[in-house]
N, C-alpha and C positions, 0 to 999 in steps of 0.2 A: 469372520476372516476375511483378510485381502491378500488376494495370491497375485504374482508376478506378473501375471499376464491379463490380469484387469479383473475388476470385478464390479459389482453391482450393489448399492447401498441404499436400504430402504429408508428413508426419512418420514417425523413424524414431527413437524415445525410446531405443534401446539395449536395451528388455526386452521383444522380440519382439515389437513392436505397428508394425512396420515396412509401411506402406503405407496406415495408419492418415488417414483426412483431415480436413480443419479448414475450414470457411468463412468468409472473410474479409470483412467489410461496409465496414471502412474502415482506414487506419493515419494514424499520427501521431507525430510527433516527441514523444519525452518533455523535462520539463524536466530540469535536473540535481537538482533536490530528488527530482523522481519516481526518477532514477536511483539516487539515494543509496537511497531506501526500500526498492525492488526489492532494491539489495545488501544490507542488511539482513535482509529478509524472507527470502530464499533464502538467506543462512548465509554468504554471499560478501565481508562485511564487519561486522565488531563495530559494535552501536551506539554512538552517541557518550555519553557520561556526561551526565547532566543534572543540574545543581543545583537542589534543592528551592527554593521560592521563600521569600524571608524570612519570619518569623512578623510577622502584622500583631495590632495590638490592636484586639478586638473590643466594642464596648459593647452589652452584654446587654439583653435585654428585659423591661420592668419586668413584672412580676406583681399583679394586683389578687385578693384573695381574697374569694370571695364566700360569703355564708351567714350 
């Protein structure tokens, strides 16, 4: 149970750290975009391919020679 004033969770990570505790200060629901980012970050989902932006014509700056 997680209460509004803060809670402590007991962890079992499967690597012998059973009984480790973590203190929680707040809990919130994540958005769909945050969920996707977490899945990609932890290798549960492949990142989507992003297309490179189209090249734009850039006007160069003029150079004045001194001397």
